[in-house]
Backbone bond lengths (Angstrom), bond angles and torsions (degrees), N, CA, C in turn:
res aa  C-N    CA-C-N  psi(-1)  N-CA   C-N-CA  omega(-1)  CA-C   N-CA-C  phi
1 M - - - 1.462 - - 1.527 109.23 -
2 I 1.326 115.63 146.97 1.464 122.89 179.20 1.526 109.40 -112.70
3 S 1.330 115.84 138.47 1.461 120.67 174.39 1.522 109.56 -115.78
4 L 1.332 115.64 132.56 1.450 121.72 170.66 1.525 107.65 -101.03
5 F 1.328 116.31 123.71 1.462 121.67 176.63 1.520 109.43 -103.99
6 M 1.308 115.28 137.67 1.455 121.31 173.75 1.530 107.04 -133.52
7 T 1.331 116.58 129.08 1.464 121.68 -173.14 1.518 110.07 -127.88
8 F 1.325 116.25 129.88 1.461 124.08 -179.56 1.529 108.03 -110.48
9 S 1.335 116.68 118.78 1.465 120.64 -174.58 1.516 111.32 -127.20
10 D 1.319 115.14 150.56 1.459 122.52 175.70 1.524 108.06 -118.04
11 P 1.323 118.65 109.10 1.460 120.59 -178.16 1.524 113.24 -57.53
12 K 1.348 117.02 -27.13 1.465 120.12 -179.73 1.526 112.67 -87.12
13 A 1.338 116.67 -7.19 1.473 121.99 178.59 1.528 112.38 57.12
14 E 1.345 115.60 38.21 1.463 120.10 -179.31 1.524 113.14 -110.52
15 R 1.307 117.73 -19.93 1.469 121.33 -171.13 1.524 111.45 -90.52
16 R 1.337 115.09 150.82 1.469 122.49 171.80 1.524 107.58 -133.53
17 I 1.330 116.99 147.51 1.451 120.03 175.83 1.525 109.10 -80.77
18 H 1.333 116.11 138.78 1.464 121.37 179.34 1.523 110.23 -81.60
19 A 1.328 115.44 150.39 1.468 120.65 -179.21 1.530 111.15 -58.53
20 D 1.341 117.81 -37.77 1.467 120.71 179.07 1.524 111.20 -62.39
21 D 1.330 116.71 -36.54 1.463 119.95 -179.53 1.527 111.43 -74.71
22 V 1.321 117.13 -31.34 1.467 119.70 173.75 1.522 109.50 -62.51
23 A 1.330 116.44 -45.68 1.465 120.68 179.67 1.526 110.83 -62.97
24 A 1.336 116.91 -42.31 1.472 120.24 179.07 1.525 110.96 -65.98
25 A 1.324 117.65 -41.59 1.462 120.90 178.18 1.521 110.54 -63.68
26 S 1.334 116.66 -37.34 1.463 120.53 178.16 1.522 110.84 -61.99
27 A 1.320 116.69 -41.92 1.467 120.47 178.98 1.531 110.88 -65.00
28 I 1.327 117.04 -39.82 1.469 120.71 178.44 1.526 110.07 -63.91
29 V 1.335 115.89 -48.19 1.462 120.81 -177.78 1.528 111.04 -59.95
30 G 1.323 116.74 -42.82 1.458 119.95 -179.16 1.508 113.95 -63.54
31 S 1.327 117.39 -17.97 1.469 121.60 -177.60 1.523 114.03 -100.36
32 I 1.321 118.26 2.27 1.460 120.38 -176.08 1.529 110.33 -70.83
33 P 1.325 118.16 124.71 1.471 120.80 -177.26 1.525 112.11 -61.73
34 G 1.315 115.60 136.51 1.457 120.95 174.28 1.505 115.86 81.91
35 M 1.340 117.24 -5.99 1.454 120.11 -178.30 1.524 110.60 -77.07
36 A 1.335 116.34 141.35 1.462 121.00 177.88 1.521 112.20 -90.73
37 E 1.336 117.34 -36.50 1.462 122.29 -178.51 1.517 108.70 -167.45
38 G 1.327 115.57 147.62 1.453 120.48 175.32 1.514 111.12 -121.11
39 L 1.318 116.88 146.77 1.455 122.43 173.49 1.521 107.82 -124.26
40 L 1.323 116.12 127.62 1.456 122.35 179.02 1.517 108.46 -107.99
41 F 1.324 116.49 131.12 1.464 121.97 -176.05 1.527 110.02 -115.87
42 T 1.313 115.99 127.62 1.460 121.99 178.57 1.533 108.89 -128.17
43 P 1.336 117.37 155.58 1.464 119.99 -178.15 1.531 112.16 -63.21
44 L 1.324 115.71 155.26 1.459 120.38 175.99 1.525 109.98 -64.24
45 E 1.319 115.66 147.11 1.456 119.87 176.72 1.520 111.01 -73.19
46 Q 1.327 116.61 -31.35 1.463 122.38 173.51 1.522 107.43 -136.20
47 S 1.320 116.96 137.84 1.456 119.47 -177.49 1.529 110.45 -69.25
48 V 1.315 115.92 153.26 1.461 121.83 176.31 1.522 108.38 -125.74
49 D 1.310 115.55 160.54 1.455 120.61 178.79 1.523 110.23 -72.79
50 H 1.311 116.22 131.51 1.460 120.37 170.36 1.524 107.24 -154.47
51 P 1.322 118.02 159.76 1.469 120.24 -168.86 1.523 115.35 -68.20
52 Y 1.335 117.90 -10.86 1.463 118.94 -172.33 1.529 112.09 -122.34
53 K 1.330 116.17 37.43 1.461 119.35 179.75 1.527 111.41 -64.12
54 A 1.327 116.44 -22.28 1.464 120.15 179.18 1.526 112.14 -68.59
55 D 1.342 118.05 -9.12 1.464 120.51 177.88 1.521 112.26 -69.87
56 G 1.335 116.89 -9.14 1.455 120.64 174.12 1.514 113.88 92.78
57 V 1.325 114.42 -171.43 1.458 121.30 -178.14 1.523 109.45 -73.00
58 G 1.325 116.12 135.37 1.454 120.57 -179.06 1.515 112.74 -80.05
59 P 1.310 117.04 -171.61 1.465 121.15 -179.62 1.531 112.39 -63.14
60 V 1.322 115.28 154.21 1.460 121.10 171.03 1.528 109.50 -67.52
61 F 1.337 115.28 -34.25 1.463 122.10 -176.70 1.518 107.26 -164.72
62 A 1.314 117.06 148.39 1.465 120.87 174.64 1.510 108.20 -150.77
63 L 1.317 115.98 158.24 1.456 119.09 175.79 1.517 110.23 -143.82
64 Q 1.305 114.16 154.70 1.458 123.27 174.96 1.520 107.21 -128.40
65 L 1.308 116.32 119.67 1.463 121.65 177.92 1.514 108.36 -108.28
66 R 1.330 116.47 124.85 1.459 121.74 179.80 1.530 109.77 -94.64
67 F 1.318 115.76 133.88 1.456 121.90 175.51 1.527 108.47 -126.28
68 P 1.330 117.82 149.36 1.463 119.71 -177.83 1.519 113.27 -67.00
69 N 1.334 117.45 -24.59 1.463 120.30 179.60 1.527 109.36 -159.54
70 L 1.316 116.44 172.53 1.463 121.33 -176.74 1.523 112.01 -65.03
71 F 1.334 117.42 -34.51 1.462 120.05 -176.67 1.524 110.87 -66.44
72 A 1.331 116.99 -39.34 1.463 120.06 176.91 1.518 110.66 -65.77
73 C 1.326 116.61 -39.13 1.462 120.78 178.37 1.526 110.49 -64.38
74 E 1.315 116.86 -49.17 1.464 119.71 -178.21 1.518 111.90 -64.79
75 A 1.324 117.46 -33.60 1.468 119.76 177.01 1.524 110.16 -63.34
76 A 1.336 116.52 -41.01 1.470 119.95 -178.54 1.518 111.71 -68.37
77 I 1.328 117.62 -36.49 1.462 119.44 -176.72 1.521 112.12 -92.80
78 D 1.322 117.20 -1.42 1.459 119.86 175.56 1.523 110.75 -94.10
79 R 1.346 115.63 -48.97 1.463 117.38 -175.85 1.513 111.68 -84.93
80 G 1.297 115.10 -5.10 1.432 127.89 -160.22 1.474 123.56 -62.14
81 D 1.294 120.93 79.35 1.460 119.62 166.97 1.531 110.80 -60.31
82 M 1.335 116.45 -39.74 1.468 119.62 -176.80 1.518 111.29 -63.79
83 L 1.337 116.63 -49.64 1.457 119.30 -178.27 1.525 111.68 -71.48
84 A 1.336 116.85 -35.58 1.463 119.54 176.80 1.526 110.08 -63.95
85 G 1.329 116.00 -40.64 1.464 119.73 177.80 1.510 111.57 -65.53
86 L 1.312 116.14 -39.85 1.463 119.92 178.04 1.523 110.00 -63.88
87 A 1.333 116.91 -44.65 1.467 121.05 179.45 1.527 111.47 -60.26
88 A 1.337 116.20 -33.42 1.465 121.00 -179.18 1.526 112.64 -88.01
89 G 1.342 116.96 -4.41 1.461 119.53 -177.65 1.506 112.84 70.90
90 R 1.347 117.13 24.26 1.468 121.15 -176.43 1.537 109.75 -65.98
91 G 1.319 116.76 121.77 1.457 121.49 -179.46 1.519 113.55 76.55
92 L 1.317 117.51 5.49 1.468 123.16 -179.43 1.532 107.56 -126.46
93 P 1.326 117.80 83.59 1.467 121.19 -169.49 1.522 114.74 -55.40
94 S 1.329 117.11 -36.79 1.470 117.97 -176.10 1.526 112.61 -77.38
95 L 1.342 117.36 -6.95 1.465 120.66 175.60 1.526 112.31 -104.12
96 A 1.309 117.43 -5.89 1.469 120.59 -177.71 1.526 110.60 -70.45
97 R 1.328 115.01 143.85 1.468 123.52 174.65 1.529 113.32 61.06
98 L 1.312 116.82 32.44 1.458 121.48 170.55 1.534 109.26 -98.08
99 D 1.317 116.26 166.02 1.462 120.43 173.39 1.531 107.89 -81.19
100 V 1.323 116.99 119.59 1.470 121.30 -173.87 1.526 109.27 -120.18
101 T 1.324 115.66 129.60 1.459 121.53 176.30 1.521 109.75 -124.06
102 H 1.328 116.34 159.81 1.461 119.96 176.02 1.521 110.13 -147.04
103 Q 1.337 114.96 156.21 1.461 122.19 179.09 1.514 109.77 -160.00
104 A 1.319 116.93 136.68 1.464 122.69 172.12 1.524 108.55 -99.17
105 M 1.341 116.64 139.24 1.464 121.10 -174.82 1.526 110.35 -146.74
106 V 1.332 115.84 156.15 1.454 121.26 171.73 1.527 109.20 -73.24
107 T 1.328 116.48 136.79 1.458 122.61 179.01 1.522 109.64 -98.15
108 R 1.321 116.03 122.42 1.462 121.96 177.39 1.525 107.80 -113.75
109 V 1.321 116.65 115.47 1.469 122.55 -176.29 1.525 108.69 -99.13
110 F 1.327 115.91 133.28 1.458 121.42 -179.40 1.532 109.50 -119.61
111 P 1.335 116.42 149.86 1.474 119.43 -175.23 1.522 112.87 -71.98
112 V 1.339 114.75 151.99 1.465 122.58 170.47 1.530 107.35 -125.15
113 D 1.310 116.22 163.27 1.462 119.39 -177.52 1.520 112.56 -75.33
114 D 1.323 117.28 -30.69 1.467 120.86 -179.66 1.524 108.32 -148.65
115 A 1.328 116.22 105.97 1.468 121.06 -177.69 1.521 113.16 -89.07
116 T 1.331 117.66 -1.69 1.463 121.08 -176.04 1.514 110.63 -84.73
117 H 1.339 115.57 124.67 1.463 119.05 177.89 1.528 110.69 -67.89
118 A 1.317 115.66 146.38 1.460 120.90 178.11 1.522 110.06 -62.33
119 G 1.336 116.14 149.81 1.458 120.35 176.85 1.511 111.49 -55.41
120 G 1.322 115.49 137.55 1.461 120.09 -179.76 1.515 114.13 90.27
121 T 1.339 117.67 -2.87 1.463 119.75 177.78 1.522 109.32 -66.79
122 V 1.319 116.50 123.10 1.459 121.99 -179.31 1.530 110.36 -107.21
123 T 1.312 116.04 -51.90 1.459 120.95 -178.17 1.525 108.96 -127.52
124 P 1.322 117.70 99.94 1.468 119.48 178.11 1.525 111.25 -62.78
125 C 1.320 115.23 169.39 1.465 121.49 179.92 1.520 108.94 -123.68
126 S 1.320 116.10 128.31 1.466 121.25 176.81 1.524 109.64 -105.31
127 Y 1.310 115.14 144.06 1.461 121.65 173.01 1.519 106.53 -103.67
128 L 1.329 116.34 107.37 1.454 122.68 -177.29 1.524 109.56 -94.44
129 V 1.313 116.01 125.98 1.462 122.28 -177.84 1.525 108.51 -127.98
130 H 1.322 116.66 139.10 1.458 117.78 171.83 1.533 111.04 -139.26
131 Y 1.331 113.73 146.58 1.460 123.83 176.18 1.532 106.74 -114.57
132 P 1.328 118.45 105.91 1.462 118.99 -179.41 1.534 113.05 -62.05
133 G 1.344 116.74 -35.75 1.453 120.49 -178.91 1.519 111.55 80.55
134 P 1.333 115.13 -170.37 1.463 127.20 8.56 1.522 112.53 -90.61
135 A 1.336 115.95 167.83 1.460 122.47 166.73 1.525 108.71 -91.97
136 E 1.315 116.66 153.56 1.466 119.26 177.41 1.524 110.75 -63.29
137 D 1.332 115.99 -36.99 1.470 121.71 -179.60 1.525 106.63 -138.31
138 M 1.338 116.49 102.27 1.464 119.77 -174.76 1.520 112.23 -62.87
139 N 1.312 118.34 -36.13 1.453 119.44 179.69 1.527 110.56 -65.24
140 A 1.324 117.44 -43.85 1.464 120.66 177.88 1.527 110.54 -62.80
141 W 1.333 115.94 -40.59 1.470 120.36 178.06 1.529 110.49 -59.58
142 N 1.317 117.11 -52.75 1.467 120.53 -177.73 1.525 111.69 -63.70
143 L 1.323 117.51 -41.08 1.457 119.94 179.32 1.523 111.19 -59.07
144 H 1.314 116.56 -45.04 1.469 119.09 -179.12 1.522 110.97 -70.05
145 Y 1.321 115.95 -51.40 1.466 119.56 -172.89 1.531 111.02 -60.95
146 L 1.315 116.86 -49.04 1.463 120.57 -175.49 1.528 111.90 -68.73
147 A 1.322 117.17 -26.96 1.459 120.30 -179.52 1.531 112.61 -81.34
148 H 1.344 117.54 -24.90 1.461 119.55 -171.30 1.530 114.75 -115.81
149 H 1.324 117.28 -47.88 1.463 119.40 -168.70 1.530 113.98 -68.42
150 P 1.351 120.54 -41.90 1.471 119.22 -178.04 1.531 113.36 -61.53
151 S 1.330 117.65 -34.35 1.469 119.19 -179.95 1.523 111.27 -68.36
152 I 1.337 117.15 -28.18 1.467 120.00 174.41 1.521 109.41 -76.06
153 M 1.330 117.24 -44.12 1.469 120.86 177.61 1.527 111.30 -54.18
154 R 1.314 116.82 -36.41 1.467 121.67 -177.43 1.526 111.68 -60.86
155 T 1.329 117.97 -24.46 1.464 120.78 -177.69 1.532 112.71 -86.39
156 F 1.337 118.38 -3.28 1.463 119.47 173.25 1.528 109.11 -60.50
157 P 1.314 119.18 129.10 1.466 119.54 177.87 1.531 111.09 -63.09
158 G 1.336 115.30 129.79 1.459 120.04 174.67 1.506 115.93 80.54
159 V 1.332 119.39 9.66 1.466 119.31 179.00 1.529 109.08 -72.39
160 R 1.347 116.82 132.44 1.471 122.28 -176.20 1.518 113.82 -106.43
161 Q 1.325 117.18 -25.38 1.469 120.86 178.27 1.518 108.69 -146.57
162 I 1.334 115.37 143.92 1.463 122.06 172.15 1.527 106.76 -131.84
163 E 1.324 116.60 119.96 1.460 120.85 175.32 1.521 109.20 -134.04
164 I 1.325 114.97 140.95 1.459 122.47 175.89 1.521 107.23 -125.96
165 Y 1.329 115.93 137.25 1.467 121.73 -173.67 1.527 108.51 -120.25
166 T 1.331 115.86 132.60 1.454 120.77 -179.17 1.522 110.67 -124.23
167 R 1.320 115.74 163.25 1.464 122.73 -166.72 1.528 113.37 -72.38
168 I 1.322 113.69 152.10 1.461 122.48 170.33 1.532 107.94 -144.84
169 D 1.320 116.10 169.40 1.467 121.44 167.40 1.523 107.86 -92.99
170 W 1.329 116.73 137.23 1.460 120.81 178.52 1.522 108.47 -147.92
171 V 1.340 116.07 163.98 1.461 120.92 176.99 1.519 109.02 -121.63
172 D 1.338 116.05 148.24 1.469 120.44 178.89 1.518 109.52 -159.51
173 R 1.338 114.52 169.55 1.465 121.36 176.90 1.525 110.62 -125.76
174 L 1.316 117.81 28.58 1.459 120.63 -177.82 1.528 110.40 -76.12
175 P 1.344 116.64 150.40 1.464 119.56 -179.89 1.527 113.24 -79.97
176 S 1.332 118.09 -11.60 1.456 120.92 -179.28 1.528 110.75 -78.52
177 Q 1.328 116.14 171.34 1.458 121.78 -175.73 1.527 111.14 -83.85
178 R 1.317 116.44 127.94 1.464 121.15 173.63 1.533 109.36 -71.65
179 V 1.332 116.22 137.80 1.457 121.19 169.29 1.518 108.01 -125.64
180 E 1.307 116.06 158.45 1.467 120.85 -178.51 1.524 109.16 -132.90
181 Y 1.332 115.47 60.46 1.456 119.50 175.15 1.525 109.29 -59.73
182 M 1.321 116.24 145.07 1.462 117.41 -176.47 1.530 111.24 -75.37
183 Q 1.335 117.17 -22.02 1.461 118.71 179.76 1.526 110.54 -163.41
184 R 1.327 114.83 149.30 1.465 122.71 167.61 1.527 107.74 -131.12
185 N 1.325 115.22 155.39 1.465 122.20 174.24 1.519 108.50 -132.48
186 R 1.321 115.36 156.42 1.467 119.76 170.81 1.533 109.15 -145.69
187 L 1.327 114.81 125.76 1.457 122.33 171.25 1.521 107.55 -112.56
188 M 1.333 117.31 138.68 1.460 120.19 179.11 1.528 110.15 -116.99
189 F 1.349 114.67 140.26 1.461 123.31 177.87 1.523 109.03 -131.00
190 D 1.332 116.30 169.13 1.461 120.13 -177.38 1.521 113.17 -66.18
191 S 1.327 117.15 -29.80 1.469 121.27 -173.08 1.522 108.95 -162.70
192 P 1.334 117.50 166.11 1.473 119.20 173.70 1.525 112.46 -57.81
193 Q 1.333 116.62 -36.19 1.461 120.06 179.95 1.531 110.98 -66.54
194 A 1.334 116.81 -39.41 1.463 120.63 177.42 1.521 110.72 -64.53
195 L 1.326 116.74 -39.69 1.458 120.07 176.49 1.523 110.66 -62.79
196 A 1.337 117.20 -45.08 1.459 120.78 -179.55 1.526 111.16 -61.21
197 R 1.340 117.05 -40.42 1.470 120.10 178.40 1.523 110.78 -63.42
198 A 1.335 116.17 -42.29 1.463 119.73 -179.44 1.526 111.18 -63.51
199 L 1.320 116.36 -42.54 1.452 120.30 -175.89 1.528 112.98 -77.41
200 S 1.330 117.03 -10.74 1.460 120.20 174.23 1.525 111.17 -96.13
201 S 1.334 117.26 0.84 1.461 121.67 179.97 1.527 110.22 -79.81
202 D 1.320 115.83 171.79 1.468 120.75 179.48 1.526 113.01 -67.59
203 V 1.329 116.54 -13.58 1.471 119.13 179.58 1.522 110.91 -59.48
204 I 1.327 116.79 -32.48 1.472 119.78 -177.97 1.524 110.68 -62.15
205 K 1.337 117.44 -29.13 1.468 120.17 177.49 1.528 110.66 -66.98
206 Q 1.344 116.40 -37.82 1.466 120.21 177.33 1.531 110.49 -67.94
207 M 1.338 116.12 -37.67 1.463 119.96 177.51 1.532 110.30 -61.52
208 R 1.323 115.89 -43.67 1.469 119.44 -178.87 1.528 111.19 -69.29
209 A 1.324 116.70 -35.79 1.464 119.52 177.55 1.526 110.80 -63.35
210 D 1.340 117.26 -37.83 1.461 119.95 176.84 1.521 110.57 -72.62
211 F 1.326 116.96 -35.64 1.467 121.33 -178.87 1.528 111.34 -55.14
212 V 1.320 117.57 -41.20 1.461 119.25 -177.44 1.526 111.69 -72.58
213 Q 1.331 116.78 -10.21 1.463 121.19 176.54 1.529 112.55 -94.32
214 F 1.342 117.86 -3.23 1.456 120.55 -178.00 1.531 110.56 -58.84
215 P 1.334 117.63 143.22 1.471 119.63 169.43 1.528 110.09 -57.90
216 P 1.332 118.49 153.80 1.473 121.49 -173.80 1.535 112.27 -56.09
217 F 1.338 115.76 136.61 1.458 121.01 177.02 1.521 109.06 -152.32
218 A 1.317 115.69 160.25 1.461 122.62 178.92 1.520 109.05 -114.57
219 G 1.320 116.16 168.38 1.460 121.18 171.03 1.503 116.27 93.92
220 G 1.338 117.91 -9.68 1.457 120.15 178.60 1.518 112.81 64.83
221 N 1.333 115.97 -153.48 1.466 121.30 176.29 1.518 109.63 -155.23
222 K 1.315 115.58 163.92 1.467 122.52 -179.30 1.520 108.98 -132.92
223 H 1.339 116.06 144.52 1.467 122.55 -176.53 1.527 108.80 -132.30
224 F 1.342 117.22 126.62 1.461 120.79 -179.72 1.525 111.18 -138.02
225 P 1.338 118.06 122.04 1.464 120.62 172.45 1.523 109.97 -78.31
226 M 1.334 117.26 133.56 1.465 121.60 -176.47 1.531 110.04 -139.71
227 L 1.321 116.56 136.91 1.454 120.62 170.96 1.528 109.03 -63.94
228 T 1.313 116.50 146.17 1.467 120.55 -170.08 1.518 111.26 -127.19
229 R 1.311 115.33 125.95 1.467 122.06 177.09 1.521 108.47 -115.50
230 I 1.317 117.87 123.47 1.464 122.67 -175.98 1.530 108.88 -95.55
231 V 1.327 115.93 127.79 1.464 121.95 -176.97 1.525 108.22 -118.52
232 P 1.330 117.87 110.67 1.476 119.55 177.26 1.523 109.78 -72.46
233 A 1.324 114.78 151.39 1.456 118.81 176.15 1.516 109.87 -68.09
234 R 1.303 116.53 142.41 1.453 120.99 176.77 1.521 108.67 -69.02
235 G 1.311 116.55 122.46 1.460 120.68 -178.02 1.501 113.27 77.62
236 G 1.358 116.80 16.15 1.472 120.27 175.20 1.502 114.89 82.94
237 G 1.357 118.70 10.71 1.459 120.95 173.69 1.497 113.31 89.98
């Protein structure tokens, strides 16, 4: 599976997306041809404690569009008035004139012990992580990371999804800026509070112990908790 990421950022950290624009973006995403599922990410309404608050303010808005293969993804971003309009904030005033980036990546799904959200879960919370890179040796980086880190992530209490995304070559005609981060991750929890509890557990010590064993890389990493809205494809994709 291929994921297309699109991220809307405000360098001054002053902007917020309006609820009306979230609803409009959801309708656009649900209509994208060939898409299997969309995830819309918005900032938390209240901040929660997590170990990487020093990473700063997260995106104003972000989305992840899942496609069954690269050809379906490239078709959507090539012919794409809808995605081009979304990237430009067309008809979405609170997204206009933001810094917008996009990237297509391979989606790697890893098992969790319990993927079922707790009763009453309305808006899950995703922990979005990216490593801009580069690594000195990408193959060594991927071999180590994929073999070690997901099994530690699985022990976070209450984790519902674990996905890791790695680089590919792709073509598009979007007006936003292409980025080529070497890796992204996403962990999903029932709520911001559930995420905060998981990240305050002893599992974070195991994550840090593995981190110091990573093959050499540059660029650091960034971590942002985001509310998550799941948008099914119209007609099943």
